[in-house]
C-alpha positions, 0 to 999 in steps of 0.5 A: 627066635620064638614068636612072641604072642602076648604082652607079657612075653614081649615085656620079658623079651624087652627086659632081656634086651635091657639086660644085654644092653646093661651087660654090654655097657658094663664091659664098655665102661671098663674100656672107656675108663682105661682110655679116658684121659680127663680124671673127671671122665675116668671117675664118672665111668668108674662110678657108672660102672658100679651103678650098672652092676646094680642096674643089672641086678634090678633088671634081673629082679624085674625078670624074676618078679614077672616069672621070666628067666634072666635071659639076655637078648642082644641089643643091636643098638647098644652094640652099634653105639659101642662099635661106632665109638670104637671105630671113631677112637681108631681115627682120632688124635689123642687130643680128641679121645675124651670127646669121642668117649663122652659122645659115645657115653651120651648116645648110650645114656639116651638109648638107655633112658628111652628103653627104661621109659618104655619099660616103665610104661609097659610095667605100669600098664601091666600093674607091675608096680614092684617092677616099675620101682626097680626100673625107675631107679635105673632110669633116674641113675641114667638121667643123672649120668647123662647130665654129668656127661653133658656137663663134661662134654660142654667143658670139653667142647669149650676146650677144643674150641679154644685150641681150634 
């Protein structure tokens, strides 16, 4: 991997990592939607998958705005969250699948929120207000999705505590 020598290169690399993460999330959301049992969770995954398509476009536009190619750089944490969720799904009873999916989704959203907050800070410091706007849109969608997942997780936890 080439040495990154200035903030612009670092920023482009981090955007590329966000691009890879969003592409991974897009794929995983399709799998999660198929596995989810709770209709509300299925619908949430489908809706966020559509939003993720827009988020991918926003990151690609951000890369274009700074004159960088839309090159994806592997996001090891996004991959690890997906792998951990998949491994756990292989170990749980069907009654716990939705809880595992919601937990994996929440982990992913926290990671994406932290990523976008950092990117927005960098873009702002570099005077890239058009990029800030694109990334802010993604951040707001991720925050809304996290709130929705947390609400579903709360209901799932209540249901599971009643059956325990």
